[in-house]
C-alpha positions as CSV (number, residue, x, y, z in Angstrom):
1,M,-29.2,0.5,22.9
2,E,-32.2,1.4,25.1
3,E,-30.4,4.4,26.7
4,A,-29.4,5.6,23.3
5,I,-32.9,5.5,22.0
6,L,-34.3,7.2,25.1
7,S,-31.8,10.0,24.7
8,V,-33.4,10.6,21.3
9,L,-37.0,10.3,22.6
10,S,-36.2,12.9,25.3
11,Q,-35.1,15.6,22.9
12,T,-36.5,19.1,23.6
13,I,-37.8,19.3,20.0
14,A,-40.5,17.0,18.6
15,D,-39.8,17.3,14.9
16,W,-37.5,14.3,14.4
17,E,-37.5,10.7,13.1
18,L,-35.4,7.9,14.4
19,I,-34.0,5.2,12.2
20,V,-32.4,2.3,14.0
21,V,-30.3,0.0,11.8
22,D,-29.4,-3.3,13.5
23,D,-26.3,-4.6,11.8
24,G,-26.6,-8.3,12.6
25,S,-26.4,-7.9,16.4
26,T,-26.1,-11.1,18.5
27,D,-27.4,-9.7,21.7
28,Q,-30.8,-8.4,22.6
29,S,-30.4,-5.1,20.7
30,L,-32.9,-5.8,17.9
31,E,-35.6,-6.9,20.4
32,I,-35.0,-3.8,22.5
33,A,-35.2,-1.5,19.5
34,R,-38.4,-3.0,18.3
35,K,-40.1,-2.2,21.6
36,F,-39.9,1.5,20.5
37,E,-41.2,1.1,17.0
38,S,-43.8,3.8,16.1
39,E,-44.6,6.3,13.4
40,K,-41.5,8.2,14.4
41,V,-39.2,5.2,15.2
42,Q,-38.3,2.9,12.3
43,V,-36.2,-0.3,13.0
44,L,-34.3,-2.0,10.1
45,S,-32.4,-5.2,10.4
46,Q,-29.6,-6.6,8.1
47,I,-26.9,-9.3,8.2
48,N,-23.7,-8.0,9.7
49,S,-22.2,-5.8,6.9
50,G,-20.2,-3.1,8.8
51,A,-20.9,0.3,10.1
52,S,-20.6,2.1,6.8
53,V,-23.3,-0.1,5.1
54,A,-25.6,0.3,8.1
55,R,-25.2,4.1,8.2
56,N,-25.7,4.4,4.4
57,R,-28.9,2.4,4.7
58,G,-30.2,4.7,7.4
59,L,-29.2,7.7,5.3
60,E,-31.2,6.3,2.4
61,Q,-34.3,6.0,4.5
62,A,-34.0,9.4,6.2
63,K,-36.6,12.0,5.1
64,G,-35.2,15.1,6.9
65,E,-32.8,17.8,5.8
66,F,-30.5,17.2,8.7
67,I,-28.8,14.0,9.8
68,K,-27.5,13.1,13.3
69,F,-25.6,9.8,13.6
70,L,-25.6,8.1,17.0
71,D,-24.0,4.8,17.9
72,A,-26.0,2.3,20.0
73,D,-24.2,2.9,23.3
74,D,-23.8,6.7,23.1
75,L,-26.2,9.3,24.5
76,L,-27.4,12.6,23.0
77,D,-27.7,15.6,25.3
78,K,-31.4,16.4,25.6
79,D,-31.2,19.8,23.9
80,C,-28.6,18.7,21.4
81,L,-30.9,18.8,18.3
82,E,-32.7,22.0,19.3
83,K,-29.4,23.9,19.8
84,Q,-27.7,22.6,16.7
85,I,-30.7,23.2,14.4
86,S,-31.0,26.7,15.7
87,I,-27.4,27.4,14.9
88,Q,-27.5,25.6,11.6
89,N,-30.4,27.7,10.4
90,E,-28.1,30.8,10.7
91,L,-25.3,29.2,8.7
92,S,-24.8,29.1,4.9
93,E,-25.7,26.0,2.9
94,N,-22.0,24.8,2.8
95,Q,-21.5,25.1,6.5
96,I,-22.3,22.5,9.3
97,V,-22.1,23.0,13.0
98,F,-20.3,20.7,15.4
99,G,-19.9,20.7,19.2
100,D,-18.3,19.1,22.2
101,Y,-18.7,15.7,23.9
102,S,-17.6,13.8,27.0
103,F,-16.3,10.3,27.6
104,I,-18.3,8.1,30.0
105,D,-17.6,4.6,31.2
106,E,-19.9,1.6,30.8
107,Q,-21.9,2.6,33.8
108,G,-22.3,6.2,32.6
109,N,-19.8,7.8,34.9
110,L,-17.9,10.8,33.5
111,L,-14.3,10.0,32.5
112,H,-13.3,13.1,30.6
113,Q,-14.7,16.2,29.0
114,H,-13.2,16.7,25.5
115,Q,-12.0,20.1,24.6
116,F,-11.3,21.0,21.0
117,D,-8.1,22.6,20.0
118,Q,-6.4,23.2,16.6
119,L,-9.5,25.1,15.5
120,T,-7.3,27.5,13.6
121,L,-5.9,24.6,11.5
122,L,-9.5,23.3,11.0
123,K,-10.5,26.7,9.6
124,N,-7.4,27.4,7.5
125,D,-6.7,23.9,6.2
126,P,-9.6,21.5,6.9
127,E,-8.3,18.8,4.7
128,Y,-5.0,18.6,6.5
129,F,-6.8,18.8,9.8
130,F,-8.9,15.7,9.0
131,L,-5.8,13.8,7.8
132,T,-4.0,14.4,11.1
133,H,-6.9,14.6,13.7
134,W,-9.6,12.2,14.7
135,E,-11.4,14.3,17.4
136,I,-14.5,15.3,15.5
137,L,-16.5,12.1,16.0
138,I,-19.4,11.3,13.7
139,T,-22.0,12.5,16.3
140,C,-20.4,15.9,16.8
141,P,-21.7,17.6,13.7
142,L,-25.3,18.1,12.5
143,H,-24.9,16.8,9.0
144,R,-26.8,18.0,6.0
145,K,-28.2,15.1,4.0
146,I,-27.5,16.8,0.7
147,H,-23.7,17.0,1.5
148,L,-23.6,13.3,2.4
149,Q,-25.4,12.3,-0.8
150,K,-23.1,14.5,-2.8
151,I,-20.0,12.6,-1.7
152,G,-21.6,9.2,-1.8
153,G,-22.1,8.6,1.9
154,F,-19.7,6.4,3.9
155,D,-17.0,4.4,2.1
156,E,-18.2,0.8,2.4
157,K,-14.7,-0.5,1.6
158,L,-13.5,0.7,5.0
159,P,-14.0,-1.6,8.0
160,Y,-13.0,1.3,10.3
161,G,-11.9,4.9,10.2
162,Q,-15.1,5.8,8.3
163,E,-15.8,8.9,10.3
164,S,-12.6,10.8,9.6
165,D,-12.7,9.6,6.0
166,L,-16.2,11.0,5.6
167,H,-15.2,14.3,7.1
168,F,-12.1,14.6,5.0
169,R,-14.2,14.1,1.9
170,L,-16.7,16.6,3.0
171,A,-14.0,19.2,3.6
172,N,-12.5,18.3,0.2
173,A,-16.0,19.0,-1.3
174,G,-16.1,22.4,0.2
175,V,-18.1,21.8,3.4
176,E,-17.0,24.1,6.3
177,F,-17.1,22.8,9.8
178,V,-18.2,25.5,12.3
179,Y,-17.5,25.0,16.0
180,S,-20.1,25.8,18.7
181,P,-18.9,25.4,22.3
182,H,-21.7,23.3,23.7
183,K,-21.9,19.6,24.5
184,V,-23.6,17.4,22.0
185,F,-23.3,13.9,23.3
186,C,-21.6,11.4,25.6
187,Y,-19.3,8.8,24.1
188,R,-19.3,5.6,26.0
189,S,-15.8,4.2,26.3
190,H,-15.3,0.4,26.3
191,G,-12.2,-1.7,26.9
192,E,-13.1,-4.8,25.0
193,A,-10.9,-5.7,22.1
194,T,-13.9,-6.7,20.1
195,R,-14.9,-3.1,19.5
196,I,-14.1,-1.7,16.1
197,S,-11.6,0.8,17.6
198,G,-9.7,-2.1,19.1
199,K,-9.2,-3.6,15.7
200,R,-7.0,-0.9,14.3
201,E,-3.9,-3.0,14.0
202,E,-1.4,-3.7,11.3
203,A,-2.3,-6.7,9.1
204,K,-0.2,-9.8,9.5
205,G,2.9,-9.7,7.3
206,G,2.9,-6.0,6.5
207,I,1.3,-2.6,6.7
208,N,-2.5,-2.5,7.0
209,P,-3.9,-2.3,3.5
210,V,-6.8,-0.1,4.8
211,I,-4.3,2.7,5.6
212,I,-2.7,2.5,2.1
213,Y,-6.1,2.5,0.5
214,K,-7.2,5.6,2.4
215,F,-4.0,7.7,1.7
216,N,-4.0,6.8,-1.9
217,K,-7.6,7.9,-2.2
218,Y,-6.9,11.2,-0.4
219,E,-3.9,11.9,-2.6
220,N,-6.1,11.4,-5.7
221,L,-8.8,13.7,-4.3
222,L,-6.2,16.4,-3.5
223,L,-4.6,16.1,-7.0
224,N,-7.9,16.3,-8.7
225,K,-8.8,19.4,-6.8
226,Y,-5.5,21.3,-6.7
227,G,-3.4,19.7,-9.5
228,E,-0.6,19.0,-7.0
229,L,0.2,18.3,-3.4
230,S,1.2,21.3,-1.2
231,P,4.5,21.1,0.7
232,K,2.6,20.4,3.9
233,F,0.9,17.3,2.4
234,K,4.2,16.2,0.8
235,R,5.9,16.3,4.2
236,L,3.0,14.3,5.7
237,Y,3.1,11.6,3.0
238,Y,6.9,11.4,3.2
239,K,6.7,10.7,7.0
240,I,4.0,8.2,6.6
241,F,5.7,6.2,3.8
242,F,9.1,6.5,5.3
243,N,7.8,5.0,8.6
244,F,6.2,2.2,6.6
245,S,9.5,1.4,4.9
246,R,11.4,1.4,8.2
247,K,8.9,-1.1,9.7
248,F,9.5,-3.4,6.8
249,F,13.2,-3.1,6.9
250,D,13.1,-3.8,10.7
251,T,11.5,-7.2,9.9
252,N,14.0,-7.8,7.0
253,N,11.3,-7.4,4.4
254,N,13.4,-5.6,1.8
255,K,10.9,-5.8,-1.1
256,D,8.1,-3.9,0.6
257,G,10.6,-1.7,2.4
258,R,12.2,-0.5,-0.9
259,Y,8.7,0.1,-2.4
260,Y,7.7,2.5,0.4
261,L,11.2,4.1,0.6
262,K,10.8,4.9,-3.1
263,K,7.4,6.5,-2.4
264,A,8.9,8.5,0.6
265,R,11.8,9.8,-1.6
266,Y,9.2,10.9,-4.2
267,Y,7.5,13.2,-1.7
268,Q,10.6,14.6,0.0
269,Q,13.8,14.4,-2.1
270,S,15.6,17.1,-0.1
271,S,15.6,15.3,3.3
272,L,19.2,14.8,4.4
273,F,18.3,12.0,6.8
274,L,16.3,10.1,4.2
275,N,19.1,10.4,1.6
276,V,21.8,9.2,4.0
277,Y,19.5,6.3,5.0
278,Y,18.8,5.5,1.4
279,V,22.5,5.4,0.3
280,S,23.7,3.6,3.5
281,G,21.1,1.0,3.0
282,L,22.2,0.4,-0.6
283,I,25.8,-0.2,0.7
284,F,25.3,-2.0,4.0
285,G,21.8,-3.4,3.7
286,Y,18.6,-1.7,5.0
287,H,18.0,-4.2,7.8
288,K,21.4,-3.4,9.4
289,I,21.0,0.4,8.9
290,E,17.5,0.3,10.5
291,K,18.8,-1.5,13.5
292,L,21.7,1.0,13.8
293,V,19.3,3.9,13.6
294,Q,17.2,2.4,16.3
295,K,20.2,2.0,18.6
296,I,21.3,5.6,18.0
297,S,17.8,6.8,18.7
298,K,17.7,4.9,22.1
299,I,21.0,6.4,23.1
300,K,19.8,9.9,22.2
301,N,16.5,9.3,24.1
302,K,18.4,8.2,27.2
303,N,20.7,11.3,27.1
304,T,17.7,13.5,26.6
305,I,16.1,12.0,29.7
306,K,19.3,12.6,31.7
307,Q,19.5,16.2,30.5
308,D,15.8,16.8,31.4
309,N,16.3,15.4,34.9
310,S,19.4,17.5,35.4
311,L,17.5,20.6,34.2
312,G,14.6,19.7,36.5
313,K,16.9,19.5,39.5
314,F,18.6,22.8,38.6
315,I,15.2,24.6,38.3
316,L,14.0,23.0,41.6
317,N,17.2,24.2,43.4
318,Q,16.8,27.7,42.0
319,D,13.1,27.7,43.0
320,N,14.0,26.7,46.6
321,R,16.7,29.5,46.8
322,T,14.1,32.0,45.7
323,K,11.6,31.0,48.3
324,A,14.3,31.1,51.1
């Protein structure tokens, strides 16, 4: 917490306000934050309500035009705000700038410098990008408050995945993300299972309802905007729901498996594999068919590995002959 606050205090511009929202912390975070209270640093406390609620509360209190979100253990680069505001002032009202970041460990040692790719996809199909990519973390962009208010801020029904959800909805509302190749912040990577990112697991007894909620919401947003799903989104939804159905069939949960298989067939009726799987399951039972498919897949994977190893040896031998 203290390092995060200090990374804001050391910014190369002076025109900022810091709003710290303590979401029911059980360590010394609140006490640490209150040491920095001033005209420019406001500290709020609430019972544990989740990241979305905390961020929305901070958003409500913010007076500025631009918003920079920062988690309590991450660090802003000292010229982050100055650079991004300078770039943002050259962009149109529907554009926001985002930049790079690095991963650090608990002691602050550099682990990895993240490099963005798929930027063409982001430019040409931002909604599809945010459905299939997580890399633009919440601290990467310099958000405009007016955009966040327009879409209702963070979805407080989501216990996790709020960042990509927010960015998808911004893209759906017409906000353009503009990449600038400079580092914005350091993301501190933790290994504890207690972190939110460590809780992204399937609910007991079935598919995680959070995932279903999100994809149903995205489908409605896309349908409201375009009137129909494009072939690219239909293929994506087909794969998602077909995988869901197979997981249920694998555990002999035919009721839920049939439900998601029906949804998969709705999105991709022309898939030969899906149709063979569907008919075979009706005849022999879906649990048996799923186990058979898994066995065939394992055999194919083993053969692929053998072929790859043989190809590797052939290339190595040819390379040695060339050098000789």
